[in-house]
N, C-alpha and C positions, 0 to 999 in steps of 0.2 A: 762660382765663376768670377774671374776678374772682370771688372767693368772697364771696358776700353772706350775711349773717346778720341775723336780727331779734333784738332790737328796734332802734329807730332811734338808735343811739349808736355812736361809734367805739370799737373794741376794740384796745388797744395791748398788744403783746407785748414786755415789757422785754428789751432786748438782752442784759442781764446774767443773765437768768433761766436760760439753759441753757448757759452757758459751761462748758466742760470744766474739771475741777479743776486740771489741769496741761496747758494747751494748748501747742502748739508756739510758738516764740518770735516768729515773724514771720507776717504775713498770708499770704505765699506758702507757708509751711510748712503753715498751716492748710488752704489749698486743696489742696495736694498730698496731705495726709493724710485729707481728707474721705472718708467711706465712700460706697459706691454709693447708700445711702439718702438722702444729702444732695443728690442731683442729680435734676433733672427733665428729661425729654426735651422739646426744642422741636419742635412739630408741623411737619411738612414744608410744610404750606400756609402757615405763618408765616415761611418762609424765602424770600427773594428773591435769586436768584443772577444777578449782573450780570457779564458778561465784557467787558472793555475791550481796547483795542488791545494787541497782544502776547500775547493769551490770558490776561491777568491777571484773577483772580477776586476779586470783592467780594461778600460774603454779608451781607445785611441781614435782621434779624429785625423783623417788623412787629408792631404791638400792636393787634389788632382790638378788644380789650376797652376800650381808651381812645380810639381814633379809628376807630370802626366804619365810618362812611361813606367816609372817605378811604381806609381800607384796602380796603374793597370795591372802590373804583375802581382802586386800585393792582393788586389781583389781576386785575381785568378787563383792565387795560392790559397786564399781563404775559402773560395768556392770549391776547391779540390780537397779541402780539409787537410792540406799538406802539413800544417803545423801540429796537428793532433798527434800526440805521442812523442813530440820533440821536447826540448827542455831549455831552461835558462842555464847557460853554461858559464857566464862570466859576471861577476859583480866586483867592480873595481871602485874602491872608496873614493868619493868626490870626483867621479868621472862618469862611468856608464854601467848600465845593466844590459846584458846582451843575450839574445836567444836565437835558437834555430836548431839545425840538425848537427849534433856534436860529431857525428861520424863523417859528415860532409859527403856522404855517399847516397843519400836518399834521392831517388829520381825526381826531378822537377816535372810538373805537369807540362804538357805540350803547349806551344803557342805563346810562350812568354816573349815580351818585346826585348830587343837588344837595347842596351844602355851604354852611355859613355859620359865623360866628364862634361860634355855639353849640357847634360841634364841638371847640373848643379846650379845653374843660373838661368833665370827666365829672362829672355831678351825683351826689352821694352822699347827697342828702336822703332821709330815710325808709329808709335802709339802714345796715348796719354792715359795715365792712371789717375783715378781719384784717390788722393793720398792725404791722410791726416798725419802731419809730421810729428816726430818725437820732439819733446821740449828740450832735449839735450843733444850735444854733439856726440856722435858715436865714434868710439876709438878704432873701429874696424871697417868703417865705410864712410864715404863723403856725405851720404845722406841716409836717413833712417826714418821710418814712420810705420803707419798701419794701413793695410789694404785688405778690404773684405774680411775683416775679422782676424787678420794675421799680422804680427810684427814683421817688418821687412827691413833689410839692409839694402842699399842701392849705391851704384857708382855712376849714374847718369844714363847708361844704356842697358843696365841689367839690374835685376832684383833677385834676392835670395832669402830663404828662411834662415834665421840665425840659430845657433846651437844654444838655446835657452834651457833652463831647468825643465825637465819633463818632455822636451822635444825628442822626436824619434828620427833616427837616421838609419841609413842602410850600410851594413858591414860590407867591406870589400877587401880584396887583396891588393897587391902593389899595382899602381897604374900600368897599363890603361884600363884594368878591371874597374868597373864602377858598381859592381854588385847587381844582383837581380831583384832584391827585395826579400829574398828568403831568409837572410840573416839581418836582424834588426837590433837596434839598441835604443835605450832611453837615457838621456842625460840625468844623472842623479846627484850632481854637485854644482859647484860654481861653473857658470857657463864657459865651456871651452871654445870660445869664439875663434881661436886660431884654426879650428877645423872648418869654418865657413868656406864654402866654394871648393873644398877639397873632398867632400863627401856629400851625397844626396841627403837632404833633410826632407822628410816626407809627411810629417804630421806632429802631433803632440798628444800626450796622455791627458785626458780630461777627467778621468775618474780612476781611482785605485793606485795612484802613484805611490802611496804609502806601502802598498803590498810589495812593490819593487824596491823602494829605497831602504826598506827595513830588512832585506834579505841578508844572510851571512855573507861576508866578503870572501872571495876566493883567495886562497893562499898561493896559487900558482902565478906565473909571470903574467903581468897585466890584469891580475884579478881573475884569471880563469880558474875554475874548480879543478882540482887535481883528481887523480883516479880514486883517491881515498875520501874525497868529499862528495856529498850528495848533491847532484844536480836537481834543480827544481822542475818537476814534470809540468808540461803544458797539456792540459786535458783537451782543450778545444780552442779554435779561433774561428769566428764567424763574422760575416758582415751583418750588421743589424738588419739590413733589408732582407736577409735570408732567414731571419728568425721569425717564429710565429708572432703575430701582433702582440699578444699578451706578454711575451718575453722581450720585446724590443725596447731598448733604452731610448729615451728621447731627451735631447739637450738643446739648449739655445746659447748662442754667443751674442754678446753685446754688439750692436751696430756701431762701427768705429766712426761713422759719419753723424752719429746722433749727438744732441746736446748733452745727454747723460755721460757719454764717453768723453766728451770734451771737458766736462766738469771733473770727472774721475781722473783724467790724465793731468789736468792742472793741479789737482790736490796731491797726486803722487809725486809731483815735482816741487810743490810749494806748500807742503803741509805745515800748518800751525794751529794747534788745538791744545787741549788740556795736557797732552803728553809732549808734543813737539814744541820746543821753545824757539828753535832756529830753522826756518825753511831752507831746504837744500838748494833750491833754485834750479834743480834739474833732476833727472832720473835716468838710469841706464835702461836701454831698450828692453832688456830681459827682466827688469824689475818693475815694469808696468805691464803685466800680462793682460790680455784681453779677457774680461770676465766671462765665465761660462757657468751656466746653471742648469739643473734638471728642469725640463719643461713643466710648468704648472699643470 
């Protein structure tokens, strides 16, 4: 959940405010040394477990606080086992991997929520968010930062999830169609941030992205597989909360309000160690991902 506070102003937490006096020299070292208090469990109902051909597992964390209607539909589709027997139909190099029903005729389960372009941005009017700001100016938004474990772009009265590598969005047709959540894609290349606020971003791949990014590229238009090319079968998609306890994946994300994340973010923007001679002085929002790990 997003943490909301009154009054109606944005509260920024300086990234340098809680940096340890002598932090480890690299971002990876900060993550490895982070105490248990710096990590937050990801709820099982927010984990989508997709198994593709060969038994390969892809785990997606959804963001219900930022895309509530689309995520409600995605949960309903998973509980209906709707994606079982569908396929990955598009792999466009340096852009996206897309999956769903290639026939576009499979009936959807009843009770899905209607969606619209309003769902692309989360309104923050009349509320205040606890935000850890990005150390750099974002080229696509007046403000950017991190909220409850997610990178966010903001324009003063709204916030949205960016199209970073591994982030998952909802395929749609021409506006006003906003997609149901049945057709999904994951970014597999340089962040196509021009898509921000034009498509619903609903989550991110936190395990198994290599299984998607290494797939053969489609030779059809926009990377769609042609009739002569093999589509990659999807064996099953389940919510982790619906799996038996022994099969349930468990992950943690770093608390973006923690001293460990402040140190990590500082070093991502100002790294100087045995390899780096010249600190960059900043870092793109998508190049400072929130660390995620399997729960100990």
